[in-house]
C-alpha positions as CSV (number, residue, x, y, z in Angstrom):
1,X,26.5,-12.4,-1.0
2,X,27.1,-10.9,2.4
3,X,27.2,-13.2,5.5
4,X,23.6,-12.6,6.6
5,X,22.3,-13.6,3.2
6,X,24.4,-16.8,3.3
7,X,23.0,-17.6,6.7
8,X,19.4,-16.8,5.7
9,X,19.7,-19.2,2.8
10,X,20.9,-22.0,5.1
11,X,24.1,-22.3,3.1
12,X,26.4,-21.8,6.1
13,X,26.5,-23.6,9.5
14,X,28.7,-22.9,12.5
15,X,31.1,-25.7,13.4
16,X,29.3,-26.1,16.8
17,X,25.9,-26.8,15.1
18,X,24.6,-30.4,15.6
19,X,24.4,-32.9,12.8
20,X,20.6,-32.6,13.2
21,X,20.7,-28.8,12.7
22,X,22.9,-29.2,9.6
23,X,20.6,-31.8,8.2
24,X,17.7,-29.4,8.5
25,X,19.7,-26.7,6.8
26,X,20.6,-29.0,3.9
27,X,17.0,-30.1,3.5
28,X,16.0,-26.4,3.4
29,X,18.7,-25.2,1.0
30,X,18.3,-28.2,-1.3
31,X,21.9,-28.1,-2.2
32,X,23.0,-31.3,-0.5
33,X,25.6,-29.5,1.6
34,X,26.5,-26.6,3.8
35,X,29.7,-24.7,4.3
36,X,31.1,-24.8,7.8
37,X,32.6,-21.8,9.6
38,X,33.9,-20.9,13.0
39,X,32.6,-18.0,15.1
40,X,34.8,-15.5,13.1
41,X,33.4,-16.8,9.8
42,X,36.7,-18.6,9.0
43,X,36.0,-21.4,6.6
44,X,36.4,-24.9,8.1
45,X,35.1,-27.2,5.4
46,X,31.8,-28.6,4.0
47,X,29.3,-31.1,5.4
48,X,27.2,-32.9,2.8
49,X,24.2,-35.2,3.2
50,X,26.7,-38.0,2.3
51,X,28.9,-37.2,5.3
52,X,25.9,-37.1,7.5
53,X,24.6,-40.5,6.2
54,X,28.1,-42.1,6.7
55,X,28.2,-40.6,10.3
56,X,24.8,-42.2,11.1
57,X,26.0,-45.5,9.7
58,X,29.0,-45.4,12.0
59,X,26.8,-44.6,15.1
60,X,26.7,-40.8,15.3
61,X,23.6,-39.2,16.7
62,X,21.8,-36.0,15.5
63,X,23.2,-34.3,18.6
64,X,26.9,-34.7,17.6
65,X,28.6,-31.5,16.4
66,X,29.2,-31.2,12.7
67,X,32.9,-30.4,13.5
68,X,33.3,-34.1,13.9
69,X,32.3,-34.9,10.4
70,X,33.3,-31.9,8.3
71,X,35.1,-32.5,5.0
72,X,38.3,-30.5,5.5
73,X,39.3,-31.2,1.8
74,X,36.3,-29.7,0.1
75,X,36.9,-27.6,-3.0
76,X,37.1,-23.8,-2.6
77,X,38.1,-20.9,-4.7
78,X,39.8,-17.7,-3.6
79,X,38.2,-14.4,-4.4
80,X,40.4,-13.9,-7.4
81,X,39.5,-17.3,-8.8
82,X,35.7,-16.9,-9.2
83,X,35.9,-17.2,-12.9
84,X,37.0,-20.9,-12.5
85,X,33.7,-21.9,-10.9
86,X,32.1,-23.2,-14.1
87,X,35.1,-25.3,-15.0
88,X,35.2,-26.8,-11.5
89,X,31.4,-27.6,-11.7
90,X,32.0,-29.2,-15.1
91,X,34.9,-31.3,-13.8
92,X,33.2,-32.4,-10.6
93,X,29.4,-33.0,-11.2
94,X,29.0,-34.0,-7.6
95,X,29.8,-30.5,-6.4
96,X,26.7,-28.3,-5.8
97,X,28.3,-25.3,-4.1
98,X,31.7,-23.7,-4.0
99,X,32.8,-21.7,-1.0
100,X,34.7,-18.5,-2.0
101,X,37.3,-17.6,0.6
102,X,39.4,-14.4,1.1
103,X,42.2,-13.4,3.4
104,X,42.8,-15.6,6.4
105,X,40.4,-18.2,4.9
106,X,37.3,-16.1,5.7
107,X,34.2,-17.2,3.9
108,X,33.2,-14.4,1.5
109,X,30.6,-16.0,-0.7
110,X,29.2,-19.2,-2.1
111,X,28.7,-20.0,-5.8
112,X,25.9,-22.4,-6.4
113,X,25.7,-24.7,-9.4
114,X,23.3,-23.3,-12.0
115,X,21.3,-21.5,-9.3
116,X,18.5,-24.0,-9.2
117,X,17.5,-26.1,-6.3
118,X,17.7,-29.9,-6.4
119,X,13.9,-30.2,-6.0
120,X,11.1,-27.9,-6.9
């Protein structure tokens, strides 16, 4: 998937996006999360609906940048590890998407669990 397609599908958010913007993207993509990148498409982490919920509980507003709540330890695979995606999904049922990163940690693609949306 090239970058424009990832952006069109609301699977990727810029680190400067607000929590409210990320929440709208997550609602639209129905995956429960978005990958977060900087302006050069360097992967920063993932923001899930759970991180957003916890941020709200701790007093964050929808206007706060997602860079404040990004999960820096989210699972990724490198381009030469794509074949490990199914095993990662099987081991971690909570994971709905896996960012694929290349050289210099640039986001290359996103593999989605079973290709179906959470809700019809």
